[in-house]
TIKOL-572208 format. One record per residue (C-alpha): residue number from 1; residue in three letters; x, y, z. Coordinates in steps of 0.5 Angstrom, whole numbers. Layout:
BEGIN
<site resi="NUM" resn="Ala" u="X" v="Y" w="Z"/>
...
END
This chain:
BEGIN
<site resi="1" resn="Met" u="-161" v="-25" w="165"/>
<site resi="2" resn="Phe" u="-162" v="-33" w="165"/>
<site resi="3" resn="Ala" u="-168" v="-36" w="162"/>
<site resi="4" resn="Lys" u="-174" v="-39" w="167"/>
<site resi="5" resn="Val" u="-175" v="-46" w="165"/>
<site resi="6" resn="Gln" u="-182" v="-48" w="167"/>
<site resi="7" resn="Arg" u="-182" v="-54" w="172"/>
<site resi="8" resn="Glu" u="-188" v="-57" w="168"/>
<site resi="9" resn="Tyr" u="-183" v="-59" w="163"/>
<site resi="10" resn="Phe" u="-179" v="-63" w="167"/>
<site resi="11" resn="Tyr" u="-180" v="-71" w="167"/>
<site resi="12" resn="Leu" u="-185" v="-71" w="161"/>
<site resi="13" resn="Pro" u="-188" v="-77" w="159"/>
<site resi="14" resn="Met" u="-185" v="-80" w="153"/>
<site resi="15" resn="Leu" u="-186" v="-74" w="147"/>
<site resi="16" resn="Ile" u="-182" v="-76" w="141"/>
<site resi="17" resn="Gly" u="-181" v="-70" w="137"/>
<site resi="18" resn="Gly" u="-178" v="-73" w="131"/>
<site resi="19" resn="Leu" u="-175" v="-79" w="128"/>
<site resi="20" resn="Gln" u="-169" v="-79" w="123"/>
<site resi="21" resn="Lys" u="-170" v="-86" w="120"/>
<site resi="22" resn="Ile" u="-162" v="-87" w="118"/>
<site resi="23" resn="Ser" u="-156" v="-84" w="120"/>
<site resi="24" resn="Leu" u="-149" v="-86" w="119"/>
<site resi="25" resn="Ile" u="-146" v="-81" w="124"/>
<site resi="26" resn="Asp" u="-150" v="-81" w="130"/>
<site resi="27" resn="Phe" u="-148" v="-88" w="133"/>
<site resi="28" resn="Pro" u="-140" v="-89" w="132"/>
<site resi="29" resn="Gly" u="-139" v="-96" w="128"/>
<site resi="30" resn="Lys" u="-147" v="-97" w="127"/>
<site resi="31" resn="Ile" u="-152" v="-95" w="122"/>
<site resi="32" resn="Ala" u="-158" v="-92" w="126"/>
<site resi="33" resn="Ser" u="-164" v="-89" w="127"/>
<site resi="34" resn="Val" u="-165" v="-83" w="131"/>
<site resi="35" resn="Ile" u="-171" v="-81" w="136"/>
<site resi="36" resn="Phe" u="-171" v="-74" w="138"/>
<site resi="37" resn="Thr" u="-175" v="-72" w="145"/>
<site resi="38" resn="Gln" u="-179" v="-66" w="146"/>
<site resi="39" resn="Gly" u="-177" v="-61" w="152"/>
<site resi="40" resn="Cys" u="-170" v="-59" w="155"/>
<site resi="41" resn="Asn" u="-168" v="-56" w="162"/>
<site resi="42" resn="Phe" u="-163" v="-52" w="158"/>
<site resi="43" resn="Arg" u="-163" v="-46" w="154"/>
<site resi="44" resn="Cys" u="-157" v="-46" w="150"/>
<site resi="45" resn="Pro" u="-157" v="-40" w="145"/>
<site resi="46" resn="Phe" u="-153" v="-44" w="140"/>
<site resi="47" resn="Cys" u="-158" v="-50" w="140"/>
<site resi="48" resn="His" u="-160" v="-52" w="133"/>
<site resi="49" resn="Asn" u="-166" v="-56" w="136"/>
<site resi="50" resn="Gly" u="-170" v="-50" w="138"/>
<site resi="51" resn="His" u="-177" v="-54" w="136"/>
<site resi="52" resn="Leu" u="-175" v="-59" w="141"/>
<site resi="53" resn="Val" u="-173" v="-54" w="147"/>
<site resi="54" resn="Asp" u="-178" v="-49" w="147"/>
<site resi="55" resn="Pro" u="-185" v="-51" w="148"/>
<site resi="56" resn="Ala" u="-188" v="-45" w="144"/>
<site resi="57" resn="Lys" u="-185" v="-49" w="138"/>
<site resi="58" resn="Phe" u="-187" v="-56" w="139"/>
<site resi="59" resn="Glu" u="-190" v="-59" w="133"/>
<site resi="60" resn="Ala" u="-194" v="-65" w="133"/>
<site resi="61" resn="Thr" u="-191" v="-71" w="136"/>
<site resi="62" resn="Leu" u="-190" v="-78" w="134"/>
<site resi="63" resn="Ser" u="-193" v="-84" w="138"/>
<site resi="64" resn="Glu" u="-189" v="-89" w="141"/>
<site resi="65" resn="Asp" u="-193" v="-95" w="137"/>
<site resi="66" resn="Glu" u="-191" v="-91" w="130"/>
<site resi="67" resn="Val" u="-184" v="-91" w="132"/>
<site resi="68" resn="Leu" u="-183" v="-98" w="135"/>
<site resi="69" resn="Asn" u="-187" v="-101" w="129"/>
<site resi="70" resn="Tyr" u="-182" v="-97" w="124"/>
<site resi="71" resn="Leu" u="-176" v="-100" w="128"/>
<site resi="72" resn="Ser" u="-179" v="-107" w="128"/>
<site resi="73" resn="Ser" u="-179" v="-106" w="120"/>
<site resi="74" resn="Arg" u="-172" v="-104" w="120"/>
<site resi="75" resn="Lys" u="-169" v="-110" w="124"/>
<site resi="76" resn="Gly" u="-163" v="-113" w="120"/>
<site resi="77" resn="Arg" u="-162" v="-106" w="117"/>
<site resi="78" resn="Val" u="-161" v="-101" w="122"/>
<site resi="79" resn="Glu" u="-157" v="-104" w="128"/>
<site resi="80" resn="Gly" u="-158" v="-98" w="133"/>
<site resi="81" resn="Val" u="-162" v="-93" w="136"/>
<site resi="82" resn="Val" u="-160" v="-86" w="138"/>
<site resi="83" resn="Ile" u="-164" v="-83" w="144"/>
<site resi="84" resn="Ser" u="-163" v="-75" w="143"/>
<site resi="85" resn="Gly" u="-167" v="-69" w="144"/>
<site resi="86" resn="Gly" u="-168" v="-64" w="147"/>
<site resi="87" resn="Glu" u="-166" v="-67" w="153"/>
<site resi="88" resn="Pro" u="-168" v="-75" w="154"/>
<site resi="89" resn="Thr" u="-167" v="-76" w="161"/>
<site resi="90" resn="Leu" u="-173" v="-71" w="162"/>
<site resi="91" resn="Gln" u="-178" v="-76" w="159"/>
<site resi="92" resn="Arg" u="-182" v="-80" w="165"/>
<site resi="93" resn="Asp" u="-183" v="-86" w="160"/>
<site resi="94" resn="Leu" u="-176" v="-86" w="158"/>
<site resi="95" resn="Lys" u="-174" v="-93" w="161"/>
<site resi="96" resn="Ala" u="-180" v="-97" w="159"/>
<site resi="97" resn="Phe" u="-179" v="-94" w="152"/>
<site resi="98" resn="Met" u="-171" v="-96" w="152"/>
<site resi="99" resn="Gln" u="-173" v="-103" w="155"/>
<site resi="100" resn="Lys" u="-178" v="-104" w="148"/>
<site resi="101" resn="Ile" u="-172" v="-102" w="144"/>
<site resi="102" resn="Lys" u="-168" v="-107" w="147"/>
<site resi="103" resn="Glu" u="-173" v="-112" w="146"/>
<site resi="104" resn="Leu" u="-173" v="-111" w="139"/>
<site resi="105" resn="Gly" u="-166" v="-113" w="139"/>
<site resi="106" resn="Phe" u="-163" v="-106" w="138"/>
<site resi="107" resn="Cys" u="-156" v="-103" w="141"/>
<site resi="108" resn="Ser" u="-158" v="-96" w="144"/>
<site resi="109" resn="Lys" u="-154" v="-89" w="145"/>
<site resi="110" resn="Leu" u="-156" v="-84" w="150"/>
<site resi="111" resn="Asp" u="-155" v="-77" w="148"/>
<site resi="112" resn="Thr" u="-155" v="-73" w="155"/>
<site resi="113" resn="Asn" u="-153" v="-66" w="158"/>
<site resi="114" resn="Gly" u="-152" v="-70" w="164"/>
<site resi="115" resn="Thr" u="-156" v="-66" w="169"/>
<site resi="116" resn="Lys" u="-160" v="-72" w="171"/>
<site resi="117" resn="Pro" u="-154" v="-77" w="173"/>
<site resi="118" resn="Asp" u="-159" v="-81" w="177"/>
<site resi="119" resn="Ile" u="-163" v="-83" w="171"/>
<site resi="120" resn="Val" u="-157" v="-84" w="167"/>
<site resi="121" resn="Ala" u="-154" v="-89" w="172"/>
<site resi="122" resn="Asp" u="-160" v="-92" w="173"/>
<site resi="123" resn="Leu" u="-161" v="-93" w="165"/>
<site resi="124" resn="Thr" u="-154" v="-96" w="164"/>
<site resi="125" resn="Arg" u="-154" v="-100" w="170"/>
<site resi="126" resn="Ser" u="-161" v="-103" w="167"/>
<site resi="127" resn="Asn" u="-157" v="-105" w="161"/>
<site resi="128" resn="Leu" u="-161" v="-101" w="157"/>
<site resi="129" resn="Val" u="-155" v="-96" w="154"/>
<site resi="130" resn="Asp" u="-149" v="-98" w="150"/>
<site resi="131" resn="Phe" u="-146" v="-92" w="148"/>
<site resi="132" resn="Ile" u="-147" v="-85" w="152"/>
<site resi="133" resn="Ala" u="-145" v="-78" w="149"/>
<site resi="134" resn="Met" u="-145" v="-73" w="154"/>
<site resi="135" resn="Asp" u="-145" v="-65" w="152"/>
<site resi="136" resn="Ile" u="-140" v="-61" w="156"/>
<site resi="137" resn="Lys" u="-143" v="-54" w="155"/>
<site resi="138" resn="His" u="-137" v="-50" w="157"/>
<site resi="139" resn="Asn" u="-131" v="-50" w="163"/>
<site resi="140" resn="Leu" u="-135" v="-51" w="169"/>
<site resi="141" resn="Pro" u="-134" v="-44" w="172"/>
<site resi="142" resn="Lys" u="-138" v="-41" w="165"/>
<site resi="143" resn="Tyr" u="-143" v="-46" w="165"/>
<site resi="144" resn="Asp" u="-149" v="-42" w="167"/>
<site resi="145" resn="Ala" u="-148" v="-37" w="161"/>
<site resi="146" resn="Ala" u="-147" v="-43" w="156"/>
<site resi="147" resn="Cys" u="-153" v="-46" w="158"/>
<site resi="148" resn="Gly" u="-158" v="-40" w="159"/>
<site resi="149" resn="Val" u="-160" v="-42" w="166"/>
<site resi="150" resn="Lys" u="-158" v="-43" w="173"/>
<site resi="151" resn="Thr" u="-154" v="-50" w="173"/>
<site resi="152" resn="Leu" u="-153" v="-55" w="178"/>
<site resi="153" resn="Val" u="-146" v="-56" w="176"/>
<site resi="154" resn="Lys" u="-145" v="-62" w="182"/>
<site resi="155" resn="Asn" u="-150" v="-66" w="177"/>
<site resi="156" resn="Ile" u="-145" v="-65" w="171"/>
<site resi="157" resn="Ile" u="-139" v="-67" w="175"/>
<site resi="158" resn="Gln" u="-143" v="-73" w="178"/>
<site resi="159" resn="Ser" u="-145" v="-75" w="171"/>
<site resi="160" resn="Ile" u="-138" v="-74" w="168"/>
<site resi="161" resn="Asn" u="-135" v="-78" w="174"/>
<site resi="162" resn="Phe" u="-140" v="-84" w="172"/>
<site resi="163" resn="Val" u="-140" v="-84" w="165"/>
<site resi="164" resn="Lys" u="-132" v="-85" w="165"/>
<site resi="165" resn="Thr" u="-133" v="-91" w="170"/>
<site resi="166" resn="Cys" u="-139" v="-94" w="168"/>
<site resi="167" resn="Gly" u="-136" v="-99" w="163"/>
<site resi="168" resn="Val" u="-140" v="-97" w="157"/>
<site resi="169" resn="Asp" u="-137" v="-94" w="151"/>
<site resi="170" resn="Tyr" u="-138" v="-86" w="151"/>
<site resi="171" resn="Glu" u="-135" v="-79" w="149"/>
<site resi="172" resn="Phe" u="-136" v="-72" w="151"/>
<site resi="173" resn="Arg" u="-137" v="-67" w="146"/>
<site resi="174" resn="Thr" u="-137" v="-59" w="146"/>
<site resi="175" resn="Thr" u="-140" v="-55" w="141"/>
<site resi="176" resn="Ile" u="-135" v="-49" w="140"/>
<site resi="177" resn="Val" u="-138" v="-43" w="139"/>
<site resi="178" resn="Pro" u="-135" v="-36" w="137"/>
<site resi="179" resn="Gly" u="-136" v="-31" w="142"/>
<site resi="180" resn="Ile" u="-138" v="-36" w="148"/>
<site resi="181" resn="His" u="-131" v="-41" w="147"/>
<site resi="182" resn="Arg" u="-124" v="-39" w="147"/>
<site resi="183" resn="Gly" u="-118" v="-44" w="146"/>
<site resi="184" resn="Ser" u="-116" v="-44" w="153"/>
<site resi="185" resn="Asp" u="-124" v="-46" w="155"/>
<site resi="186" resn="Ile" u="-123" v="-52" w="151"/>
<site resi="187" resn="Val" u="-116" v="-54" w="155"/>
<site resi="188" resn="Ser" u="-120" v="-53" w="161"/>
<site resi="189" resn="Ile" u="-126" v="-57" w="159"/>
<site resi="190" resn="Ala" u="-121" v="-63" w="157"/>
<site resi="191" resn="Lys" u="-118" v="-62" w="165"/>
<site resi="192" resn="Ser" u="-125" v="-62" w="167"/>
<site resi="193" resn="Ile" u="-126" v="-69" w="164"/>
<site resi="194" resn="Arg" u="-119" v="-71" w="166"/>
<site resi="195" resn="Gly" u="-118" v="-79" w="164"/>
<site resi="196" resn="Ala" u="-123" v="-79" w="159"/>
<site resi="197" resn="Lys" u="-123" v="-84" w="154"/>
<site resi="198" resn="Lys" u="-125" v="-79" w="148"/>
<site resi="199" resn="Phe" u="-127" v="-72" w="148"/>
<site resi="200" resn="Val" u="-130" v="-69" w="141"/>
<site resi="201" resn="Ile" u="-130" v="-61" w="139"/>
<site resi="202" resn="Gln" u="-135" v="-60" w="134"/>
<site resi="203" resn="Glu" u="-136" v="-54" w="129"/>
<site resi="204" resn="Phe" u="-142" v="-49" w="131"/>
<site resi="205" resn="Val" u="-147" v="-49" w="125"/>
<site resi="206" resn="Pro" u="-151" v="-42" w="126"/>
<site resi="207" resn="Asp" u="-156" v="-43" w="121"/>
<site resi="208" resn="His" u="-162" v="-45" w="126"/>
<site resi="209" resn="Ala" u="-159" v="-43" w="133"/>
<site resi="210" resn="Met" u="-164" v="-41" w="138"/>
<site resi="211" resn="Asp" u="-160" v="-34" w="139"/>
<site resi="212" resn="Asn" u="-162" v="-30" w="132"/>
<site resi="213" resn="Asn" u="-156" v="-26" w="133"/>
<site resi="214" resn="Leu" u="-151" v="-32" w="133"/>
<site resi="215" resn="Arg" u="-155" v="-34" w="126"/>
<site resi="216" resn="His" u="-153" v="-27" w="123"/>
<site resi="217" resn="Glu" u="-146" v="-26" w="126"/>
<site resi="218" resn="Gln" u="-143" v="-32" w="123"/>
<site resi="219" resn="His" u="-145" v="-33" w="116"/>
<site resi="220" resn="Glu" u="-140" v="-28" w="114"/>
<site resi="221" resn="Ile" u="-134" v="-32" w="117"/>
<site resi="222" resn="Glu" u="-131" v="-37" w="112"/>
<site resi="223" resn="Glu" u="-124" v="-37" w="113"/>
<site resi="224" resn="Ser" u="-122" v="-40" w="120"/>
<site resi="225" resn="Leu" u="-124" v="-46" w="123"/>
<site resi="226" resn="Phe" u="-129" v="-46" w="128"/>
<site resi="227" resn="Cys" u="-130" v="-39" w="126"/>
<site resi="228" resn="Phe" u="-125" v="-37" w="131"/>
<site resi="229" resn="Thr" u="-118" v="-40" w="131"/>
<site resi="230" resn="His" u="-113" v="-42" w="125"/>
<site resi="231" resn="Arg" u="-111" v="-49" w="124"/>
<site resi="232" resn="Ala" u="-104" v="-48" w="127"/>
<site resi="233" resn="Glu" u="-108" v="-46" w="134"/>
<site resi="234" resn="Leu" u="-113" v="-52" w="133"/>
<site resi="235" resn="Glu" u="-107" v="-57" w="133"/>
<site resi="236" resn="Asn" u="-104" v="-53" w="139"/>
<site resi="237" resn="Ile" u="-110" v="-54" w="143"/>
<site resi="238" resn="Arg" u="-111" v="-61" w="141"/>
<site resi="239" resn="Ala" u="-104" v="-63" w="143"/>
<site resi="240" resn="Glu" u="-105" v="-59" w="150"/>
<site resi="241" resn="Cys" u="-112" v="-63" w="151"/>
<site resi="242" resn="Leu" u="-108" v="-70" w="150"/>
<site resi="243" resn="His" u="-105" v="-69" w="156"/>
<site resi="244" resn="Tyr" u="-112" v="-70" w="160"/>
<site resi="245" resn="Val" u="-116" v="-74" w="155"/>
<site resi="246" resn="Thr" u="-114" v="-81" w="151"/>
<site resi="247" resn="Asp" u="-117" v="-79" w="144"/>
<site resi="248" resn="Phe" u="-119" v="-72" w="142"/>
<site resi="249" resn="Glu" u="-123" v="-71" w="136"/>
<site resi="250" resn="Ile" u="-124" v="-65" w="131"/>
<site resi="251" resn="Arg" u="-131" v="-66" w="128"/>
<site resi="252" resn="Phe" u="-133" v="-61" w="122"/>
<site resi="253" resn="Ala" u="-140" v="-60" w="120"/>
<site resi="254" resn="Arg" u="-138" v="-59" w="113"/>
END
């Protein structure tokens, strides 16, 4: 059974659910602040940002002025701003907000699930995006199960193709979850983004997963990488993926 995502949570006004003032890892090569938007059209069971996804868990928002004033005070110290979520492309005022960030002189990175390719393209062609990180939830035939909702896979494919050719820096990334992904799935994902500059697989952290079962099942597993595969197998997967992508990165959470 897939979750039903209410239509009223599509194309939200600019709802800012959180601000990480300093990050050294979220924007490659830059000291950045990370802005987290509320609302998402996926219900991935392994999502660790449930308070930004489930409207029942939404907390008080930050105002645009509060966030922009902070960023203005950090010019010369912070180089970039990451717009994450939730899913930022659902925000009705996203373009205007990103224009304000650009006017302050910051580089910007967009984190997206790729379900709104027209919005990603418009932001990029308007020179509002300097880096795109697109999450690939699973290989394409298994997308619905990974996302917890019915997915327009054609939109995912359209976004993949755009990101690869748009001319701004980018990475595709997949969070590897035991019981949801297998080693063969990683290779299938690499095939689906064939020709990509960079593919990152990242370790699943169960602590705040939306699905309580995923939280409890994984705490006891410590010896194997990504909780399902050993180092030698992981290196074999890397070698297979490098037939399809230029750079393959294994990103550990700890």
